[in-house]
LUMROKE-437567 format. One record per residue (C-alpha): residue in three letters; x, y negated, z negated. Coordinates in steps of 0.5 Angstrom, whole numbers, plus 500, padded with zeros to 3 digits. Example, Ala and Ser with C-alpha at 12.3 -4.5 7.8 and 13.67 -1.06 7.14 Angstrom:
2
ALA525509484SER527502486
//
This chain:
529
ILE180453700ILE176460701GLU169460701HIS165467698PRO159467702ALA159474700GLY158475694GLY164480693TYR165478686LYS159479683LYS162487682LEU166485678PHE162484673GLU158491674THR159497670CYS163503672GLU165509669GLU171511665LEU176516668ASN177524665GLU184524668PRO189518671ILE187518680SER193517684ALA195511688VAL196510696VAL202506696VAL203501702GLY210498702VAL216499698ILE216499689PRO223498687ALA226503685TRP228499678LEU220498676SER219504672GLY212502667SER205501665LEU202494667LEU196496661ARG190491661LEU183490658GLY177488660PRO170489659GLY167495663MET160496660PHE155489662GLU149493659VAL146498654GLY141503656ALA136497658GLU139492654PRO144486658PHE150484654TYR149476657HIS156473657LEU162474659PHE165476653ASP161481651GLY161488655GLN164494652ALA172494652LEU175497657MET184500657HIS187499665LYS193502666PHE196502673ASP203507672LEU209506676LYS215511676ASN220513682GLY215509687HIS209512685VAL203510682THR197513678TYR191509675HIS187510669ARG181507665LYS178509658PHE173505653ILE176503648LYS172507642THR170502638ASP165502632ALA161497637TYR161502643VAL161508638ARG154506635ALA152503642MET152510646THR149513640GLU143509638LYS142507646ARG142500644VAL146493643VAL148495635ILE153489633THR152482635GLU157480641PHE159473643GLY153471647THR149477646ALA145478639ALA144485636TYR137486633PRO135490628ASP133498628PRO126498631CYS126504629LYS127502621ASN121500617ILE120493615PHE123494608SER130497611ARG130491616PHE129487610PHE136490606THR140490612TYR141483612PHE143482605LYS148487608GLY152481611ILE153480619GLU158485621VAL163483625THR164486632ASP171489633ASN170490641CYS177488643LEU176487651VAL181481651ASN189483651VAL194488648TYR200486645PRO205491642VAL207491633GLY213494632GLU213502635ASP204501635PHE201498641TYR194494639ALA188492643CYS185485641THR178480641GLU178474637THR176477630ASN179480624TYR179487627ILE185490633THR184497635LYS190501635VAL191505642ASP195509645PRO199506651ASP199513654THR194517653LEU189511652GLU186514647THR183510640VAL187512634LYS184508629ARG181500627VAL184495623ASP181490619LEU186484618CYS183480612ASP185487609TYR193484609LEU191476611SER187472608ILE184469614ASN177469618GLY180471625VAL187471629THR187470637ALA188475642HIS195470645PRO200472639HIS207470640ILE213476639GLU220473639SER225479642ASP226483635GLY219484636THR217479630VAL209477631TYR206470630ASN199468631ILE194462629GLY187463626ASN182459622CYS181461615PHE175458611GLY178457604LYS175457596ASN170451596MET170451603SER176448604LEU178449612ALA184450614TYR189454620ASN194459617ILE200461622VAL201468620LYS207473621ILE208480623PRO214482621SER219486626THR219494626GLN221496619LYS227500617ASP224505613LYS219505619SER213503614ASP208498618PRO209492619ILE202490618ALA202492611LYS208486610SER204481614GLU204474611VAL201467612LEU207462613VAL203456614GLN196452612LEU194446618PRO188442616SER183441620SER180434623GLU172436621ARG172439613PHE166444615LYS167445622PRO174448624SER176447632TYR176454637VAL183456638HIS185462643SER192460644PHE198456640GLY205454642MET212455640THR219452641GLU225455637ASN224451631TYR216449631PHE209451632VAL203447636PHE197446634VAL192444637GLU186442635THR181441640PRO173438639VAL170444640LYS168446633ILE165451630ASN159449626LEU161453618LEU154452616LYS151454622PHE156460623LEU154462615THR147461616ALA146464622TRP147472621SER141471617ILE137469623TRP134473628GLY137472635THR143469633ASN150470636TYR157467636MET155462642ASP149459638CYS155455633PHE158452637GLN158445638SER161439642ASN164433637GLU164427642THR168422639ILE174425635GLY178427641THR183432641TRP189432635PHE196435636HIS199438630LEU206441629ALA209444623THR217446623LYS218455623ASP224456618PRO222454613ALA216453615VAL213446614TYR207442617ILE209436619GLU205429618HIS204425624LYS199424627PHE197425634ARG192423638THR189424646SER183424649ALA178430649PHE180437653ASN178444652LEU184448651PHE185457652HIS192457654HIS198455652ILE203455658ASN210455654SER212448649TYR220447648GLU225442645ASP229437649ASP233431646GLY227429639PHE222431643ILE217438645VAL214438651VAL208442651ASP205445658LEU197446657CYS191448662THR186444660TRP179443662LYS177435661GLY172433658HIS169435651GLU163439653PHE165448652VAL168451658TYR164457655ASN158454657TYR159456664LEU160463663TYR155467662LEU153473667ALA148470670ASN152464672LEU158468675ARG152473679GLU150467682ASN150466691TRP155462692GLU153455693GLU149456686VAL156458683LYS159452686ALA154446684ALA154449677ALA162448676MET160441680ARG157440673ALA163444669PRO168440666GLN175440671PRO181443670GLU187440670VAL194443668ARG198438664ARG205436660TYR204432653VAL211430651LEU211430642PRO216424639MET219427633ASP222421632VAL217416629HIS218409627ARG211405624GLU216399627ALA216402633GLN208400635GLY205399642LYS211401645ASN212407650LEU217413645ILE218418649SER225417653LEU226424657GLN227422664TYR223427667THR216425665THR212420665ALA208423659THR208417654ALA207417646VAL205410642MET205409635ARG198404634SER196400628ASP193406624GLY200410624THR196414630ILE201416635TRP197416643LEU199421647GLU198421655PRO200427659GLU203428665VAL199431670LEU203438673PHE197440678SER189438679GLY185440684PRO177440683ARG175445681GLN181449682ALA184452676PHE191454675GLU189458669PHE191466665PRO198463666GLN204467665ILE212465665ASN218469665TYR217470657SER223474655LYS227469657PHE224462658SER219463652GLY220456648LYS225454652ASN226448658TYR223453664SER221451671TYR216457674ALA210458672TYR204463675GLY197463674LEU190466677GLY187461682LEU179459679ASN175457685HIS169454682PHE171459676ILE171465681PRO179468682ASP181469688ARG189467689ILE194468685CYS199461684LYS206459683LEU208452680ASN214449678VAL213444674LYS219440675THR218438683LYS210440682GLU212445688THR206451688TRP206457693VAL199461693TRP197468695GLN191470697GLU186474701GLN179474703ASP174477700SER180479695TYR179478687PRO185478684SER187479675GLU192474671PRO199476675ILE205479670PHE212477671VAL216483671GLN224480671THR228484676PRO233488671ASN240484670SER238478674VAL240470673GLU235467676GLU228465672ASP223467678ASP228473680GLY222479679VAL216481681LEU208479679LEU204485678SER196484679ILE189488680VAL186486686VAL178487687ASN177487695PRO169490693GLY167490701ALA173494703ASP171500707GLN175504703ARG180504696PRO177497694GLY181497688PHE189495688LEU195494685LEU199489688ILE206487687LEU209480689ASN216477690ALA216472685ARG220467688ASP216466694LEU209470692THR210474698GLU208482698VAL213487695ALA207493695ARG200495693ALA198501691GLU191503692VAL185506689GLU178509691VAL174506685ILE172498684ILE175495677PRO171490674VAL174484671THR180483665PHE183478662HIS189480660GLY195485659MET201488659TYR207490662LYS210496658PRO217498661
//
């Protein structure tokens, strides 16, 4: 485990300039001839507007990054996405739209009457799409977790238009982690604050490219509704699982206080973070629904409290559903530790904060499909290769205990990726992840989920991002391919940012493509061939 006394990671959270045109990278090593395409990534790139700071990791204005690979040559480009939040902030030189952890205040230039009336227009929800980018039909959309997604041009990085999913779907927002099938069908999940305050989670489907070339989003539909464990308090949902025939939704004890949420917007200085609260008694509930036809399954799966942001993969095996997750133990919200002030602390302070925070663990849960009341008290899991258990209790609930796949004190295996095109929803062996050392990203990891063997790439004072797997053409082995990650070494004498290409088999370096700029933190992205 490496230490970071120099605090170079602070540079991940500094505002940078966009580029007017792509810049050439210096390639060290040899890029595979077949690797021709673009790595697209999203993250915050502006951490203050004028004198007004953003306070949380998820508040900075969305910056889209692109590394283009072609014939062994590499270029790097980046542009701010011209969202409403960004354009209005630039125009008024202040924070205009409330972000995740930063409240926008009314325009100080307006008089008291016009300020007063602004409140009755209701909240303006942020469209700051800093989390991910994904394909819908022929198009590409940058997203956050609200009802707004933003169409972008993956070649020029220009912003095309904003889409309000509420125009097509009964949802309040959807996650930044859709599942996408090989034919291009998109599935997602979102909260729905329904009529008479009934609460549910809706799984939605956006069909694949239409024959008549019309916009698939116009044909979106809600497939199935999953119930909420608490009437006025939906859980925060960041991702979900999908197997060949099932949807898996994990309902954690991190709740959105709806009453607070809906009244918050009439109170000065309230943001999204202020509306979260943890239920200390409810634990975690697992929900299942079939895909086709889409029907909720009434089994009541329960386990102890954890935070969940990222599903790794889920698959069916012999009447069981195996669900692999990056969990954080306990009910306290992990996002409480991701304020920029915390992440910019000196190394000793960063470590001390992580000591108090929920602890990360990669876990495998196994859900039995065949559930008999008379099997009370017995382990219902008969898969030979797992120690995960499921036990029917007298109240009819099924208590789950996980198998731990990876655990290290304050060492998270996070931002997981797999060979998605071939193994999503299927029995698989390998997960790739970003290693967080007391919340600071400092290594790339590979995990064999069957044997628990691990591999690590790391380099002193270098800060990588989520590794994206790209399969070698026509290969058969699951891990035959490369990993792409954007790495920053802020203390380097020259070219502090680089695209790192690793052999996915053993995490040895294949090549790197270095640029003369620092690249701030990125969260998620995709490879576009």
